[in-house]
C-alpha positions, 0 to 999 in steps of 0.5 A: 448515469454513474461513472467509475471515479478511479482518480488517485487520492493522495494520502496524508504526508505523515502516513506517506513518510512512514511508508518511506521509512518502511522502504528504507528499512526493508520492513517485512509486512502483511499488507491488506489492500483493495484491487482496482475493483475494490476486492480486498486482498492480503500480501506478505512481503517486504517493502522496498520502495515508494514510487510515483508514476502515472499521477499516482503513488505506489508501494513496491513490495517483494514477496518470499518468492521474489515476485514484485508487487505494487499497491496504489497508496490510496488502495492500501488499507493497513500494514501489519508486522508478521506477528500481527501487530498493526504498523500502519493504517490508511486514514483515507480509505477509498470506498 
């Protein structure tokens, strides 16, 4: 019998602090993450908050059209500057 273990796995505190700094600075990023099914996706947006809800943490971002997106931190793979430079990379990628 297999089960889908979808429990939140906290990220490293130092990595979390960097994300909070991006939110304070309203950093424009290109994010790479995985959805609930493990399918990778890309998102161009501005980071504006890190929140905790339902026993998990999320990065909140707003795209150019004003739509709000939330990415669970343990599903966030990397953040790049709009010019492509790597800003942040997940050290504990959920597989």
